[in-house]
C-alpha positions in Angstrom: 29.0 56.1 8.1 27.1 54.9 5.0 28.9 51.3 5.1 27.6 51.4 8.8 24.4 51.9 7.9 24.1 49.6 5.1 25.9 46.9 7.2 23.2 47.5 9.9 20.2 47.2 7.5 21.3 44.1 6.3 21.6 42.5 10.0 17.7 43.7 10.3 17.0 42.4 6.9 18.3 39.1 7.6 17.1 38.8 11.6 13.3 39.9 10.2 13.5 36.9 7.6 14.6 34.1 10.2 11.6 35.5 12.5 9.0 35.4 9.4 10.0 32.4 7.7 10.8 30.3 11.2 14.5 30.0 10.0 15.3 26.5 11.3 18.4 26.1 9.0 21.4 27.8 10.6 23.8 27.2 7.8 25.3 30.4 5.8 24.0 28.6 2.5 21.7 31.1 1.3 23.7 34.3 0.1 21.8 34.2 -3.1 18.2 35.0 -3.9 17.8 31.9 -6.1 19.3 28.7 -4.8 19.7 25.5 -6.9 19.1 21.7 -6.3 20.4 18.9 -8.7 18.4 15.8 -8.2 18.9 12.5 -10.1 16.1 9.9 -9.0 14.2 6.9 -10.6 11.7 7.5 -13.3 8.2 7.7 -12.2 9.3 8.1 -8.5 8.0 11.4 -7.3 4.4 12.8 -7.5 3.9 15.1 -10.2 1.1 16.7 -12.5 -0.6 14.2 -14.7 -2.2 15.1 -18.1 -5.8 14.9 -17.3 -6.0 16.1 -13.7 -4.9 18.7 -11.3 -2.9 16.7 -9.1 -0.1 18.5 -6.7 3.4 18.6 -8.6 6.3 17.9 -6.2 8.7 20.8 -7.7 5.8 23.4 -7.1 5.3 22.2 -3.6 8.5 22.1 -2.7 9.4 25.6 -4.0 7.0 27.1 -1.9 8.0 24.9 1.3 12.0 26.1 0.4 10.5 29.9 0.1 8.4 29.6 3.6 11.8 28.1 5.2 14.4 30.2 3.7 13.0 32.9 2.3 14.8 32.6 -1.1 13.2 30.4 -4.4 15.1 27.6 -5.6 15.9 26.3 -9.0 15.3 22.5 -9.4 17.2 20.6 -12.3 15.4 17.1 -11.9 16.5 14.0 -14.3 15.9 10.4 -14.4 17.3 6.9 -15.0 15.6 3.4 -15.5 17.9 1.0 -13.3 20.7 1.1 -11.0 23.2 0.1 -13.4 22.5 2.8 -15.4 23.0 5.5 -12.9 26.2 3.7 -11.6 27.6 3.9 -14.8 27.2 7.9 -15.3 28.4 8.6 -11.8 31.6 6.2 -12.3 32.1 8.2 -15.3 31.9 11.2 -13.5 29.2 12.4 -15.9 26.5 12.9 -12.8 26.7 16.5 -12.0 24.0 16.2 -9.4 23.6 16.8 -5.5 21.4 13.6 -4.6 20.5 10.7 -6.2 18.1 7.6 -4.8 20.0 4.2 -5.4 19.1 0.7 -4.0 20.9 -0.3 -1.4 23.8 -2.5 -3.1 24.3 0.3 -5.2 24.8 2.8 -2.4 27.5 0.3 -1.0 29.1 0.3 -4.7 29.3 4.2 -4.6 30.5 4.2 -1.0 33.2 1.7 -1.9 34.3 3.9 -4.8 34.6 7.0 -2.7 31.6 9.2 -4.6 29.5 9.8 -1.4 29.8 11.6 1.9 27.8 10.9 5.1 25.0 12.7 5.4 25.0 11.9 9.7 21.7 13.1 9.7 21.1 11.9 13.6 24.3 13.7 14.7 23.4 17.2 13.0 22.4 19.0 16.0 22.4 22.4 14.0 19.1 21.2 12.3 15.9 19.4 13.8 15.5 17.1 10.8 11.8 15.4 10.4 13.2 12.2 8.9 15.4 11.4 12.1 12.0 10.5 14.0 9.6 9.4 11.1 11.9 6.4 9.6 10.7 3.1 9.9 13.5 2.0 12.6 13.1 -1.6 11.3 14.7 -0.4 7.9 17.8 0.6 9.9 17.8 -2.5 12.0 17.8 -4.7 8.6 20.4 -2.7 6.9 22.6 -3.0 10.2 22.3 -6.7 10.4 24.0 -7.1 7.0 27.6 -7.5 8.2 29.1 -5.5 5.0 26.4 -2.8 5.4 27.5 -2.2 8.9 31.0 -2.5 8.7 30.9 0.3 5.6 28.1 2.7 8.3 26.0 2.1 5.3 23.0 3.3 7.3 25.2 6.9 7.7 25.1 7.9 4.1 21.6 6.9 3.3 18.1 8.4 4.4 15.7 5.7 3.4 13.0 7.1 0.9 10.8 3.8 -0.1 11.2 0.0 0.5 9.4 -3.2 -1.1 10.1 -6.6 -2.1 10.6 -8.6 -5.6 7.8 -10.9 -6.3 5.2 -12.3 -8.6 2.4 -10.3 -9.9 -0.4 -12.4 -12.0 -3.9 -12.4 -13.3 -5.7 -14.0 -10.5 -8.9 -14.5 -12.5 -7.1 -16.2 -15.0 -5.0 -18.2 -13.2 -8.0 -19.2 -10.9 -9.9 -20.4 -13.9 -6.8 -22.8 -15.3 -6.8 -24.1 -11.4 -3.2 -22.9 -10.8 -2.5 -22.9 -7.3 0.3 -19.9 -7.1 2.1 -20.3 -3.8 2.5 -24.1 -4.8 4.5 -23.2 -8.0 6.2 -20.0 -6.7 9.3 -18.9 -8.6 8.3 -21.9 -11.2 5.5 -19.5 -12.8 8.2 -17.4 -14.4 9.3 -20.4 -16.2 5.7 -22.0 -16.4 7.6 -25.3 -15.0 6.8 -27.2 -11.7 9.5 -28.4 -9.4 9.8 -31.8 -11.3 10.4 -29.8 -14.5 6.9 -30.4 -16.1 4.7 -27.7 -17.8 2.2 -26.2 -15.1 -0.4 -25.2 -18.1 0.3 -24.8 -21.7 -1.8 -21.8 -21.8 0.5 -19.7 -19.6 3.3 -20.1 -22.6 4.2 -16.3 -23.8 2.3 -14.6 -20.9 5.1 -13.8 -18.8 7.0 -10.9 -18.5 10.4 -10.8 -17.3 12.4 -8.0 -15.8 15.3 -6.3 -17.8 17.5 -5.9 -14.9 20.3 -8.4 -14.3 20.3 -8.3 -10.5 16.6 -8.9 -10.5 16.9 -11.6 -12.9 19.6 -13.2 -11.1 17.4 -13.2 -7.7 14.5 -15.0 -9.8 17.3 -17.7 -11.5 18.8 -18.6 -8.3 15.5 -18.6 -6.2 14.0 -21.0 -9.2 16.9 -23.1 -9.2 16.5 -23.5 -5.5 12.7 -24.4 -6.0 13.8 -26.9 -8.7 16.3 -28.3 -6.4 18.9 -28.0 -8.9 21.3 -26.4 -6.6 24.6 -28.5 -5.7 25.9 -28.4 -2.5 27.0 -26.3 -0.6 24.5 -23.9 -2.4 21.4 -25.9 -1.7 21.6 -24.9 2.1 22.2 -21.0 1.8 20.0 -18.7 3.2 18.0 -16.3 0.5 20.3 -13.4 1.3 23.3 -15.5 0.5 22.4 -17.0 -2.6 21.5 -13.6 -4.2 24.5 -12.3 -3.2 26.8 -15.2 -4.5 28.7 -14.4 -7.3 30.8 -17.7 -7.9 31.4 -18.6 -11.6 29.1 -22.2 -10.8 26.4 -20.6 -9.5 26.1 -18.0 -12.3 26.8 -20.4 -15.2 23.7 -22.4 -13.3 21.6 -18.9 -13.4 22.6 -18.7 -17.0 21.3 -21.9 -18.1 17.8 -21.3 -16.4 17.5 -17.8 -17.7 18.1 -19.0 -21.5 15.5 -21.9 -21.0 13.1 -19.5 -19.5 13.2 -17.5 -23.0 11.2 -20.2 -24.8 8.4 -19.5 -22.4 8.3 -15.8 -21.6 6.7 -13.1 -23.5 9.3 -10.8 -23.0 11.5 -8.3 -21.3 10.4 -5.2 -19.5 11.1 -2.6 -16.9 8.5 0.1 -16.7 5.6 -1.3 -19.1 4.3 -4.3 -17.6 2.5 -2.8 -14.9 0.5 -0.7 -17.3 -0.1 -3.6 -19.8 -1.0 -6.4 -17.4 -3.9 -4.2 -16.1 -5.7 -4.1 -19.5 -8.5 -6.4 -20.6 -6.8 -7.5 -23.6 -3.8 -7.9 -22.1 -1.6 -11.2 -23.4 0.5 -10.5 -20.1 -0.7 -12.7 -17.1 2.3 -13.1 -15.0 5.3 -10.7 -14.2 8.4 -10.5 -12.4 7.7 -6.9 -10.6 8.5 -4.4 -7.8 5.9 -4.6 -5.2 5.3 -0.8 -5.8 4.6 -1.5 -9.5 2.4 -4.4 -8.3 0.5 -2.5 -6.0 0.0 0.4 -8.7 -0.9 -2.1 -11.2 -3.7 -3.9 -8.8 -5.3 -0.9 -8.6 -5.2 0.5 -12.0 -6.4 -3.1 -13.1 -9.5 -2.9 -10.6 -10.8 -0.1 -12.2 -11.2 -2.3 -15.5 -13.0 -5.1 -13.5 -9.7 -7.0 -13.7 -8.3 -8.8 -10.4 -5.1 -8.9 -10.3 -2.9 -10.1 -7.2 0.9 -10.2 -6.0 3.0 -12.6 -3.8 6.6 -13.5 -2.7 7.4 -17.2 -3.0 7.9 -18.7 0.6 11.1 -20.3 -0.3 12.6 -16.7 -0.1 12.9 -13.6 -2.0 14.4 -10.2 -2.2 13.8 -7.0 0.2 14.9 -3.9 -1.1 15.5 -0.2 -0.1 16.0 2.9 -2.2 17.5 5.8 -0.3 18.7 9.5 -0.5 22.7 10.0 -1.0 24.6 12.9 -1.2 27.7 13.0 -3.6 31.1 14.1 -2.3 31.1 16.9 -5.2 27.6 18.2 -4.1 27.3 21.9 -4.2 23.9 22.4 -3.0 24.6 20.5 0.2 21.6 22.7 2.4 18.9 22.6 0.0 19.5 19.0 -0.4 19.2 18.0 3.3 15.9 20.6 2.9 14.9 18.5 0.5 14.8 15.1 1.7 13.5 16.7 5.0 10.2 17.7 3.3 9.9 14.3 1.5 9.8 12.5 4.8 7.1 14.7 6.1 3.8 12.6 6.5 1.7 14.5 4.1 4.5 14.3 1.2 5.1 10.9 1.9 1.2 10.0 1.7 1.2 12.0 -1.5 4.0 10.1 -3.2 2.5 6.6 -2.0 -0.8 7.6 -3.6 1.0 8.6 -6.9 3.8 6.1 -7.3 2.6 3.0 -5.5 5.5 2.5 -3.6 5.8 2.0 0.3 7.1 5.0 1.7 10.0 4.5 4.6 8.0 7.0 7.0 7.1 4.8 9.9 3.2 3.7 9.3 2.7 4.5 13.0 2.9 7.8 12.3 1.1 8.0 8.9 -1.7 6.2 10.0 -2.7 8.7 12.9 -1.5 11.9 10.4 -4.8 13.6 9.8 -3.6 15.6 7.0 -1.8 12.5 5.9 -5.0 10.5 5.9 -6.9 12.8 4.5 -4.7 12.9 1.5 -5.4 8.9 1.4 -9.6 9.3 1.8 -9.6 11.8 -1.1 -7.7 10.1 -3.6 -9.7 7.1 -2.9 -12.9 9.0 -2.4 -13.6 7.1 1.1 -16.6 7.9 2.8 -16.2 9.1 6.5 -18.1 5.9 7.8 -15.6 3.5 5.8 -12.4 5.7 7.0 -11.7 3.4 9.9 -11.9 0.2 8.0 -10.1 1.5 5.1 -6.9 2.4 7.1 -6.8 -0.8 9.0 -6.7 -2.2 5.1 -4.4 -0.1 3.9 -1.5 -0.1 6.4 -2.2 -4.1 7.4 -1.7 -4.9 3.4 1.4 -7.1 3.9 2.2 -6.8 0.2 2.1 -2.9 0.9 3.9 -3.1 4.4 5.9 -6.6 4.4 7.6 -8.2 7.3 10.7 -6.3 6.9 12.8 -8.7 9.1 11.7 -11.6 7.7 14.3 -13.9 7.7 13.4 -15.4 4.2 13.6 -12.0 2.8 17.5 -11.1 1.5 18.7 -7.7 0.7 21.1 -7.6 -2.3 24.7 -6.3 -1.6 27.2 -5.2 -4.4 29.3 -8.0 -5.9 33.1 -8.0 -6.0 34.5 -6.3 -9.6 35.2 -9.8 -10.8 31.5 -10.7 -9.9 29.9 -8.0 -11.2 31.8 -8.4 -14.7 30.7 -12.0 -14.6 27.4 -11.2 -14.2 27.2 -8.6 -16.9 28.7 -10.8 -19.2 26.4 -13.8 -18.2 23.4 -11.4 -18.9 24.6 -10.1 -22.3 24.8 -13.9 -23.2 21.8 -14.6 -21.7 19.9 -11.7 -23.8 21.7 -12.4 -26.7 20.8 -16.3 -26.9 18.6 -17.0 -29.7 19.2 -14.0 -31.5 20.8 -14.8 -35.4 24.1 -13.8 -36.1 23.1 -11.0 -38.3 20.8 -9.5 -35.5 23.8 -9.5 -33.1 26.2 -7.9 -35.4 23.9 -5.4 -35.8 23.2 -4.8 -32.1 27.2 -4.5 -31.7 27.5 -2.2 -34.4 24.7 -0.3 -32.9 26.2 0.0 -29.9 29.4 1.2 -30.6 28.0 3.7 -33.1 25.6 5.0 -29.8 28.9 4.5 -27.5 30.8 6.9 -30.0 28.0 9.2 -30.2 27.8 9.6 -26.0 31.8 9.9 -25.8 31.6 12.8 -28.5 28.8 14.7 -26.8 30.6 14.0 -23.4 33.6 15.3 -24.5 32.0 18.6 -25.9 30.0 19.1 -22.6 33.0 18.7 -20.7 35.2 21.2 -22.8 32.4 23.5 -22.7 32.1 22.9 -19.0 28.2 22.4 -19.3 28.2 18.7 -18.5 24.9 18.3 -17.0 22.5 15.4 -16.9 19.3 15.7 -19.0 16.4 13.5 -18.9 16.0 11.1 -21.4 
């Protein structure tokens, strides 16, 4: 009798929770009071608390949302990486004990081909009414499916788009205008301070150029610079931007290596994240930067506060358009919490909070964001926009072609994964570029240091695996 009564009480409690919290998620995944979710994401790619203000924190907000949906607490383990290659190394070495990650499109392709991902099938999941199915910009999926490789892999079934943007050139507009430099004329040549005929654009630009410390992005800049300078032999000279940036022929890689080594005598250095802050400072030596559009938008707004006029563009000759998306590993443990998290991220209010903090364009359709009052209020409050200026400000924000590029522009090419041989050749080329100009002793010190670090990492991983506690920790 006691067992029957206990059973009835348990059923009543479950039913009451379903009514109380609007139970949308019908899986039986909530057997414990505290659920868990492990997330691996780009650094500075989610809104969070700043040291000097009270801006909302995504973990706190999601925990509140999750409690309202499920009636359970949730513990979040969150760690970050700086490049796709860093993330890929950990996943492919089975060192990434996570549920969801946020790679770029070519890295997602590589993970699918390696058998590391499972399909999300969000549009076929009739058990749950996910927000992101109807909120995502349809042109992103169209662009992905227009790529023959991505379409054959059914890439769109594996990811939920998070952000998108372009790879282009961020520059100090006031400084270059004062020099009389027409940026549209020189395009990719700005990163070399060299025009299409091989002449110096302006000596004052020497050592003011930052380059991305990312081999795929550097490769894009290299092949597009070769095209700009008419240094591509047949048949490369007639290839589209998308075909060029995804070509890993030995001949083309050798040509890119040559121009990337040439560039080192002109530029200020390599960077990943620091340039967006440095170029926005009044005393900055940096005037030009190969930048992702989201970082560019962030830097432009930061610089404006200092009275500095920065601008960003993608050269007409061709450029890269990219997408980052959430995917789930096959060995993911917390499947349903992960789907709830992705769903929550693609609600208009959360999407707008992220855009305000990270600078990158949300994949949530702008036609939804631009009419959602709570989302717009987040935008108005962030920029302290008065009521009489709201209409104009909204049009300017969503009409900004750098923030909202034409996704289907034929001059924008997406990166796809190179073959194993192509990746190896590109990695070797990039190492040689980075090492060029260094003395023999410096190279020896770097190699010895790398070996020591590698041995330390192997030892740590070995101990963690044997202790069954191998979990990614934030660097």
